[in-house]
RODO-2510 file (C-alpha; in nm, 4 decimals, decimal comma):
residues 434
     n   res          X          Y          Z
     1     m     1,1547    -2,9853     6,8370
     2     g     1,4269    -3,0955     7,0714
     3     g     1,5098    -3,2022     7,4236
     4     w     1,2366    -2,9986     7,5897
     5     r     0,9815    -3,2659     7,4975
     6     r     1,1187    -3,5028     7,7596
     7     f     1,1236    -3,2186     8,0078
     8     l     0,7444    -3,2029     7,9727
     9     t     0,6888    -3,5875     7,9587
    10     l     0,4282    -3,6249     8,0703
    11     n    -1,6332    -3,4801    10,6596
    12     v    -1,4829    -3,2702    10,9114
    13     k    -1,6480    -2,9624    11,0666
    14     a    -1,6936    -2,6512    10,8624
    15     y    -1,4162    -2,4104    10,9425
    16     s    -1,4571    -2,0576    11,0727
    17     f    -1,2334    -1,8277    10,8768
    18     a    -1,1711    -1,4656    10,9673
    19     l    -1,3102    -1,2220    10,7138
    20     l    -1,0945    -0,9395    10,5936
    21     v    -1,3047    -0,6227    10,5742
    22     g    -1,2112    -0,3413    10,3363
    23     w    -0,8501    -0,2235    10,3596
    24     c    -0,8555    -0,1784    10,7350
    25     s    -0,9856    -0,3923    11,0161
    26     v    -0,9465    -0,7682    11,0476
    27     t    -1,1222    -1,0197    11,2691
    28     a    -0,8551    -1,2649    11,3848
    29     y    -0,7725    -1,5599    11,6016
    30     g    -0,6449    -1,4268    11,9358
    31     a    -0,6071    -1,0723    12,0590
    32     d    -0,3173    -0,9639    11,8394
    33     a    -0,5107    -0,9006    11,5191
    34     a    -0,3099    -0,7359    11,2448
    35     q    -0,4317    -0,4444    11,0388
    36     v    -0,4344    -0,4577    10,6612
    37     a    -0,3069    -0,1085    10,6050
    38     a    -0,3791     0,0988    10,3006
    39     p    -0,1171     0,0071    10,0408
    40     a     0,1871     0,2295    10,0039
    41     p     0,2602     0,3872     9,6649
    42     g     0,3401     0,1104     9,4192
    43     q     0,1945    -0,1586     9,6424
    44     v    -0,1196    -0,3596     9,5784
    45     t    -0,3153    -0,5799     9,8192
    46     y    -0,5289    -0,8827     9,7338
    47     e    -0,7624    -1,0403     9,9892
    48     a    -0,9659    -1,3538    10,0524
    49     p    -1,1328    -1,4833    10,3703
    50     g    -0,8571    -1,5222    10,6284
    51     l    -0,5798    -1,4138    10,3911
    52     a    -0,4199    -1,0971    10,2529
    53     l    -0,1204    -1,0688    10,0203
    54     v     0,0670    -0,7417     9,9658
    55     f     0,2808    -0,7098     9,6522
    56     g     0,5432    -0,4472     9,5759
    57     e     0,5845    -0,2585     9,2508
    58     d     0,8403    -0,5189     9,1425
    59     a     0,5784    -0,7974     9,1929
    60     s     0,7599    -0,9255     9,5036
    61     v     0,5606    -1,0407     9,8071
    62     e     0,6026    -0,7812    10,0841
    63     s     0,3468    -0,9004    10,3387
    64     v     0,1347    -1,2073    10,4162
    65     i    -0,1511    -1,1852    10,6675
    66     s    -0,3132    -1,5136    10,7704
    67     h    -0,6200    -1,5181    10,9934
    68     g    -0,5504    -1,1604    11,0939
    69     k    -0,1875    -1,2185    11,1879
    70     s     0,1102    -1,0776    11,0050
    71     v     0,3276    -1,3767    10,9230
    72     p     0,7077    -1,3335    10,9516
    73     l     0,8819    -1,3488    10,6138
    74     l     1,2130    -1,4863    10,4951
    75     s     1,4847    -1,2608    10,3573
    76     t     1,4043    -1,3785    10,0019
    77     a     1,1696    -1,1585     9,8009
    78     g     0,9276    -1,4289     9,6877
    79     g     0,6920    -1,3718     9,3988
    80     f     0,7439    -1,5058     9,0464
    81     e     1,0577    -1,6590     8,8981
    82     v     1,1231    -1,7812     8,5440
    83     a     1,4121    -2,0172     8,4739
    84     e     1,4993    -2,1573     8,1307
    85     y     1,5796    -2,5265     8,1132
    86     d     1,8729    -2,5979     7,8837
    87     g     1,9116    -2,9740     7,9086
    88     a     2,0302    -3,2160     8,1742
    89     a     2,3942    -3,1102     8,1449
    90     k     2,3441    -2,7348     8,1735
    91     g     2,0318    -2,7359     8,3903
    92     a     1,8284    -2,4175     8,4323
    93     r     1,9260    -2,0508     8,4466
    94     t     1,7110    -1,7886     8,6169
    95     l     1,6097    -1,4937     8,4010
    96     k     1,6110    -1,1370     8,5305
    97     p     1,2786    -0,9539     8,4858
    98     t     1,1541    -0,6014     8,4493
    99     a     0,8259    -0,5835     8,6405
   100     a     0,5262    -0,3543     8,6160
   101     v     0,1987    -0,3381     8,8086
   102     t    -0,1121    -0,3403     8,5888
   103     s    -0,4788    -0,2783     8,6573
   104     d    -0,5437    -0,6515     8,6997
   105     g    -0,2075    -0,7888     8,8133
   106     f     0,1509    -0,7787     8,6884
   107     v     0,3625    -0,8078     8,3767
   108     l     0,7192    -0,9333     8,3983
   109     s     0,9312    -0,8790     8,0890
   110     y     1,2495    -1,0680     8,0025
   111     e     1,5137    -1,0384     7,7321
   112     e     1,4046    -0,6886     7,6294
   113     g     1,0467    -0,8016     7,5753
   114     a     1,1181    -1,1206     7,3800
   115     l     0,9650    -1,3158     7,6669
   116     t     0,6820    -1,2001     7,8936
   117     l     0,4933    -1,3353     8,1928
   118     a     0,1529    -1,1701     8,2335
   119     v    -0,0278    -1,2426     8,5608
   120     n    -0,3962    -1,1691     8,6128
   121     v    -0,4938    -1,1674     8,9822
   122     e    -0,8539    -1,2319     9,0886
   123     e    -1,0147    -1,2014     9,4311
   124     l    -1,2736    -1,4788     9,4221
   125     p    -1,5058    -1,6264     9,6862
   126     g    -1,2809    -1,8181     9,9217
   127     h    -0,9493    -1,7715     9,7424
   128     i    -0,7101    -1,5616     9,5373
   129     a    -0,6373    -1,6852     9,1843
   130     l    -0,3179    -1,6083     8,9924
   131     h    -0,3612    -1,6737     8,6199
   132     g    -0,0247    -1,6695     8,4434
   133     r     0,0591    -1,6620     8,0734
   134     l     0,4164    -1,7130     7,9574
   135     q     0,4707    -1,6048     7,5963
   136     k     0,7717    -1,5655     7,3683
   137     s     0,8355    -1,4048     7,0341
   138     a     0,9019    -1,6195     6,7288
   139     g     1,2026    -1,8462     6,7500
   140     p     1,3100    -2,1960     6,8517
   141     d     1,1258    -2,4109     7,1020
   142     r     1,2117    -2,3319     7,4640
   143     a     1,1417    -2,4924     7,8030
   144     f     1,0934    -2,3126     8,1332
   145     t     1,0183    -2,3640     8,4985
   146     v     0,7867    -2,0897     8,6229
   147     s     0,7469    -2,0647     8,9993
   148     f     0,5647    -1,8515     9,2540
   149     a     0,6732    -1,8322     9,6172
   150     l     0,5251    -1,6949     9,9365
   151     p     0,8383    -1,6234    10,1455
   152     v     0,6731    -1,7294    10,4716
   153     n     0,9075    -1,8146    10,7586
   154     a     0,7299    -2,1321    10,8694
   155     w     1,0133    -2,2806    11,0763
   156     g     0,8372    -2,4915    11,3422
   157     w     0,5072    -2,5047    11,1504
   158     n     0,3548    -2,8211    11,0033
   159     w     0,3816    -2,9570    10,6497
   160     w     0,1468    -3,2373    10,5415
   161     d     0,2630    -3,4990    10,2931
   162     d    -0,0977    -3,6190    10,2908
   163     p    -0,3909    -3,6088    10,5352
   164     a    -0,2368    -3,8875    10,7457
   165     r     0,1301    -3,7795    10,7464
   166     v     0,2464    -3,4516    10,8967
   167     r     0,6012    -3,3270    10,9530
   168     r     0,7318    -3,0452    11,1684
   169     i     0,9214    -2,7992    10,9494
   170     d     1,2897    -2,7780    11,0314
   171     y     1,5494    -2,5348    10,9051
   172     g     1,7183    -2,6161    10,5742
   173     v     1,4917    -2,9075    10,4768
   174     e     1,2762    -2,9074    10,1640
   175     y     0,9323    -3,0597    10,2162
   176     s     0,7334    -3,2101     9,9288
   177     n     0,5342    -3,5143     9,8225
   178     y     0,6315    -3,6117     9,4688
   179     g     0,5742    -3,8834     9,2183
   180     f     0,8070    -3,9040     8,9191
   181     l     0,7496    -3,9014     8,5437
   182     g     0,9694    -3,9657     8,2429
   183     e     1,1568    -4,2681     8,1171
   184     d     1,4146    -4,2287     8,3928
   185     r     1,1580    -4,1213     8,6519
   186     d     1,3447    -3,7966     8,7062
   187     i     1,0671    -3,5409     8,6517
   188     p     0,9023    -3,4664     8,9899
   189     v     0,5326    -3,3841     9,0095
   190     s     0,3143    -3,3355     9,3171
   191     r     0,0829    -3,6222     9,4047
   192     m    -0,2054    -3,3970     9,5185
   193     p    -0,3532    -3,0803     9,3630
   194     f    -0,3219    -2,8860     9,6892
   195     a    -0,0688    -2,8333     9,9691
   196     a    -0,0700    -2,6528    10,3029
   197     i     0,1511    -2,5231    10,5817
   198     a    -0,0051    -2,4240    10,9160
   199     d     0,0634    -2,3918    11,2865
   200     n    -0,1785    -2,3702    11,5786
   201     a     0,0592    -2,1713    11,7987
   202     a     0,1117    -1,9156    11,5225
   203     g    -0,2605    -1,9102    11,4514
   204     a    -0,1860    -1,9105    11,0788
   205     g    -0,2056    -2,1306    10,7726
   206     v    -0,1770    -2,0979    10,3940
   207     a    -0,2693    -2,3356    10,1112
   208     f    -0,1736    -2,3586     9,7437
   209     a    -0,3777    -2,5456     9,4825
   210     v    -0,4155    -2,5941     9,1075
   211     p    -0,7364    -2,6533     8,9057
   212     l    -0,8144    -3,0099     8,8049
   213     d    -0,9154    -2,9076     8,4525
   214     q    -0,5717    -2,7684     8,3627
   215     p    -0,3297    -3,0611     8,3287
   216     r     0,0248    -2,9404     8,3949
   217     i     0,3454    -3,0780     8,5383
   218     f     0,3454    -2,8933     8,8700
   219     r     0,5109    -2,9135     9,2111
   220     f     0,4406    -2,7792     9,5588
   221     n     0,7197    -2,7595     9,8133
   222     y     0,8331    -2,5658    10,1186
   223     s     1,1753    -2,4781    10,2567
   224     t     1,3040    -2,2144    10,4984
   225     t     1,5238    -2,0771    10,2209
   226     r     1,2647    -2,0267     9,9473
   227     g     0,9247    -2,0398    10,1218
   228     l     0,6066    -2,2058     9,9980
   229     r     0,6433    -2,2577     9,6249
   230     a     0,4366    -2,3677     9,3275
   231     e     0,6377    -2,4677     9,0188
   232     f     0,5298    -2,5453     8,6624
   233     n     0,7200    -2,7047     8,3716
   234     l     0,6138    -2,5178     8,0585
   235     g     0,7221    -2,5547     7,6959
   236     l     0,6811    -2,2845     7,4314
   237     s     0,6621    -2,3816     7,0661
   238     s     0,5238    -2,2293     6,7477
   239     a     0,4057    -2,5806     6,6518
   240     t     0,1100    -2,5600     6,8902
   241     e    -0,1672    -2,4407     6,6600
   242     n    -0,4187    -2,3274     6,9228
   243     f    -0,1742    -2,1365     7,1437
   244     p     0,1544    -2,0884     6,9582
   245     d     0,4554    -1,9779     7,1627
   246     r     0,2632    -1,9507     7,4897
   247     a     0,1596    -2,1553     7,7929
   248     d    -0,0877    -2,0788     8,0715
   249     f    -0,1132    -2,1855     8,4340
   250     t    -0,3211    -2,1041     8,7431
   251     i    -0,2363    -2,0969     9,1147
   252     l    -0,5083    -2,0825     9,3797
   253     i    -0,4135    -1,9386     9,7198
   254     y    -0,6336    -1,9481    10,0277
   255     a    -0,6263    -1,9711    10,4080
   256     a    -0,5712    -2,3058    10,5797
   257     d    -0,7045    -2,3650    10,9280
   258     p    -0,4164    -2,3498    11,1841
   259     v    -0,5221    -2,6789    11,3443
   260     w    -0,6725    -2,8805    11,0598
   261     g    -0,4142    -2,7753    10,8018
   262     l    -0,4275    -2,9942    10,4933
   263     r    -0,7696    -3,1320    10,5823
   264     s    -0,9139    -2,7806    10,5816
   265     a    -0,7296    -2,7129    10,2539
   266     a    -0,8921    -3,0247    10,1080
   267     e    -1,2392    -2,9212    10,2260
   268     t    -1,1987    -2,5781    10,0680
   269     y    -1,0696    -2,7343     9,7471
   270     y    -1,3681    -2,9698     9,7210
   271     g    -1,5929    -2,6658     9,7584
   272     l    -1,4139    -2,4889     9,4724
   273     f    -1,4719    -2,7811     9,2357
   274     p    -1,7943    -2,9497     9,3552
   275     e    -1,8708    -3,1126     9,0195
   276     a    -1,5409    -3,2982     9,0248
   277     y    -1,6247    -3,4570     9,3588
   278     a    -1,9981    -3,5142     9,3168
   279     r    -2,1114    -3,8691     9,3908
   280     r    -2,2711    -4,0201     9,0822
   281     l    -2,2954    -4,3902     9,1660
   282     p    -2,5899    -4,5390     9,3609
   283     r    -2,3587    -4,7143     9,6066
   284     d    -1,9962    -4,7807     9,6881
   285     g    -1,8305    -5,1208     9,6815
   286     v    -1,5584    -5,3440     9,5466
   287     s    -1,5050    -5,4747     9,1938
   288     t    -1,4477    -5,8343     9,0902
   289     w    -1,4369    -6,0613     8,7879
   290     r    -1,4908    -6,3837     8,9870
   291     i    -1,8689    -6,3678     8,9542
   292     t    -1,9462    -6,5514     8,6302
   293     e    -2,2229    -6,7375     8,4495
   294     e    -2,1055    -7,0465     8,6409
   295     f    -2,0901    -6,8670     8,9789
   296     m    -2,3839    -6,6390     9,0581
   297     p    -2,3957    -6,6256     9,4409
   298     p    -2,7034    -6,5221     9,6416
   299     a    -2,7745    -6,1661     9,7550
   300     d    -2,6369    -6,2190    10,1078
   301     y    -2,2989    -6,3059     9,9530
   302     i    -2,3039    -5,9829     9,7519
   303     e    -2,3936    -5,7850    10,0653
   304     k    -2,1303    -5,9586    10,2794
   305     w    -1,8432    -5,8739    10,0453
   306     g    -1,9767    -5,5354     9,9348
   307     i    -1,9643    -5,6209     9,5642
   308     a    -2,0801    -5,3312     9,3479
   309     f    -1,8893    -5,3707     9,0182
   310     r    -1,8008    -5,6538     8,7858
   311     w    -1,5401    -5,6453     8,5088
   312     t    -1,6790    -5,8158     8,1999
   313     s    -1,4796    -6,0954     8,0439
   314     s    -1,2089    -5,9566     7,8178
   315     g    -1,2359    -6,2256     7,5507
   316     r    -1,6133    -6,2487     7,5319
   317     v    -1,7923    -6,0712     7,2500
   318     q    -2,1427    -6,1405     7,3820
   319     v    -2,2414    -6,1784     7,7489
   320     d    -2,5131    -6,4226     7,8581
   321     a    -2,8483    -6,2421     7,8957
   322     a    -2,9379    -6,4314     8,2159
   323     f    -2,6060    -6,3258     8,3703
   324     m    -2,6632    -5,9615     8,2808
   325     q    -3,0106    -5,9811     8,4407
   326     y    -2,8497    -6,1284     8,7533
   327     l    -2,6137    -5,8300     8,7725
   328     r    -2,9050    -5,5873     8,7352
   329     d    -3,1150    -5,7642     9,0014
   330     n    -2,8277    -5,7367     9,2502
   331     g    -2,7378    -5,3779     9,1683
   332     i    -2,3967    -5,4698     9,0247
   333     i    -2,2622    -5,2424     8,7523
   334     a    -2,0847    -5,4163     8,4649
   335     l    -1,7672    -5,2494     8,3365
   336     r    -1,5504    -5,3133     8,0340
   337     h    -1,1739    -5,3082     8,0764
   338     r    -1,0093    -5,0373     7,8678
   339     e    -0,6548    -4,9139     7,8189
   340     p    -0,6954    -4,6360     7,5593
   341     w    -0,3413    -4,5094     7,6240
   342     a    -0,1800    -4,8283     7,4948
   343     r    -0,1193    -4,9631     7,1450
   344     w    -0,1181    -5,3421     7,1468
   345     h     0,0861    -5,4755     6,8559
   346     l     0,1244    -5,8377     6,9589
   347     v    -0,2234    -5,9054     7,0865
   348     y    -0,2844    -6,2407     6,9218
   349     p    -0,5983    -6,4584     6,9526
   350     y    -0,6696    -6,8166     7,0281
   351     k    -0,8008    -7,0003     6,7247
   352     d    -1,1550    -7,0137     6,8658
   353     h    -1,1687    -6,6341     6,8903
   354     p    -1,4654    -6,5123     6,6782
   355     w    -1,2443    -6,2614     6,4923
   356     y    -0,9470    -6,4911     6,4391
   357     d    -0,9612    -6,4864     6,0606
   358     q    -0,9559    -6,1066     6,0520
   359     f    -0,6235    -6,0764     6,2351
   360     p    -0,3222    -5,9809     6,0243
   361     e    -0,1231    -6,2871     5,9218
   362     r     0,1898    -6,1699     6,1017
   363     r     0,0072    -6,1797     6,4349
   364     r    -0,0885    -6,5443     6,3960
   365     d     0,2640    -6,6291     6,2850
   366     l     0,4192    -6,4556     6,5852
   367     s     0,1825    -6,6053     6,8413
   368     k     0,4342    -6,8635     6,9646
   369     t     0,7419    -6,6441     7,0035
   370     p     0,6336    -6,2804     7,0116
   371     q     0,9290    -6,0437     7,0158
   372     q     0,9388    -5,6655     7,0026
   373     p     1,0927    -5,5540     6,6731
   374     p     1,3419    -5,2695     6,6326
   375     h     1,2020    -4,9184     6,6750
   376     d     1,1969    -4,8316     6,3040
   377     e     1,0280    -5,1608     6,2122
   378     e     0,7676    -5,1118     6,4846
   379     l     0,6899    -4,7628     6,3555
   380     a     0,6657    -4,8977     6,0010
   381     m     0,4087    -5,1519     6,1185
   382     l     0,1902    -4,8713     6,2449
   383     v     0,2164    -4,6819     5,9181
   384     e     0,1382    -4,9991     5,7210
   385     e    -0,1697    -5,0761     5,9308
   386     t    -0,3180    -4,7309     5,8692
   387     r    -0,3830    -4,8603     5,5156
   388     a    -0,5663    -5,1763     5,6291
   389     p    -0,9295    -5,2245     5,5113
   390     q    -1,2020    -5,0958     5,7422
   391     d    -1,3353    -5,4492     5,7999
   392     v    -1,0075    -5,5663     5,9558
   393     k    -1,0709    -5,5250     6,3263
   394     e    -0,8188    -5,4748     6,6039
   395     g    -0,9636    -5,7834     6,7710
   396     n    -0,9268    -5,6987     7,1389
   397     d    -1,1382    -5,5166     7,3933
   398     q    -0,8691    -5,2683     7,4919
   399     i    -0,8928    -5,0560     7,1794
   400     p    -1,1802    -5,1986     6,9738
   401     g    -1,2231    -5,0782     6,6195
   402     p    -1,0660    -5,1032     6,2734
   403     v    -0,6906    -5,1544     6,2673
   404     c    -0,6480    -4,8565     6,0350
   405     e    -0,8213    -4,6153     6,2723
   406     v    -0,6479    -4,7417     6,5867
   407     s    -0,3084    -4,7237     6,4183
   408     q    -0,3674    -4,3723     6,2879
   409     a    -0,4862    -4,2597     6,6310
   410     t    -0,1651    -4,4004     6,7785
   411     l     0,0475    -4,2092     6,5284
   412     n    -0,1439    -3,8906     6,6089
   413     c    -0,0716    -3,9286     6,9808
   414     l     0,2926    -4,0380     6,9854
   415     v     0,5233    -3,8839     7,2441
   416     y     0,8682    -3,7789     7,1286
   417     d     1,1898    -3,8378     7,3233
   418     e     1,4853    -3,6039     7,3764
   419     n     1,6238    -3,7013     7,0348
   420     d     1,3010    -3,6030     6,8581
   421     r     1,2136    -3,9668     6,7874
   422     p     0,8582    -4,0962     6,8397
   423     r     0,8134    -4,3501     7,1168
   424     i     0,5683    -4,6423     7,1002
   425     g     0,3317    -4,6693     7,3963
   426     l     0,3426    -5,0409     7,4899
   427     w     0,4408    -5,3721     7,3410
   428     h     0,2187    -5,6428     7,4915
   429     k     0,2471    -6,0205     7,4697
   430     w    -0,0960    -6,0880     7,6200
   431     s    -0,3585    -6,2862     7,4348
   432     a    -0,6819    -6,1177     7,3381
   433     g    -0,8720    -6,4456     7,3768
   434     g    -0,7427    -6,5519     7,7200
***
């Protein structure tokens, strides 16, 4: 396994959408409603409320109809693109496909069939779903960027960075809203699971989205040279036991309201995944750790500051029963602080910590001048601690449990860098008893 690992490191009104009926008539905004014509030989049309996409026999996008209006397209073909990433120096090269229309979508073949991209297209209530599967034949690990573009000419339309920030689309500018991953923060990923472009004058709008239950490195962007794009970083390896040499992804496409834009895209998205956005807490409020056994303010104080949650003390093994009853009487939910993604090597206790005697000797010795050891020594510590007795506890509330189990879990979850070396999550100097 090589350099590809780092490449992957990882209530507004309801909207009235036009309904596309059959292959023919369309109810639209304005008087210039477009007709969704019967597809020409080799073409295939997919529809959702307020949206129709026409694909050619080569899987290119040949027409986009939004709210009954035929949207002008760019000169680029759009559709799917697969590019292989070959390291920071060489970058990515775009592969040339052989495309075929299938009964449920498309198949794009590369390298004489050694690599395939199968796309299943579904017309679902409220949206069109593109389910892609990239798969290779046996061979070395490979990394790819798979993208899908709607070549919409949206010059003069609106792009939303978020619900509060909107930008007018200008020629030659790429619009996106990224955060960055990786050690060097050079792997862009979209901050929101949906994006939209729309324009009231054009009476049109389109949104892209991804499911929340499919974690991927993905990006949404728009430019007047490539259109509205969704991109995915995918790695193929035979080492993945459950899905060797393949990777899946899903793109959701639906109409965005011409005026409300991203807000309408958000409302639709929440409707697609209602369980993810269901309210499960009795009330909203702020969290604090300042309420203690020594400071239990009256109910009007709790109401004034909107206190609903209380972090429990990190160094306390048992919490006073009277204090817990106070929290219950005032409707305050007690939470424990957890960082399950971190491995704390140098968490060392104060001498009055109830588990002090169970800490490894090296932790007590290093408590005055904790220093991170070399990489190989740090890794060796983890391996050594997997053999610790079950009764030796980790001794902190971040990852409670036997040292041997926590250390083995860390080894099982290590991320590897571009040189195929395991990286350690964190090296903390905080005290578990403070």
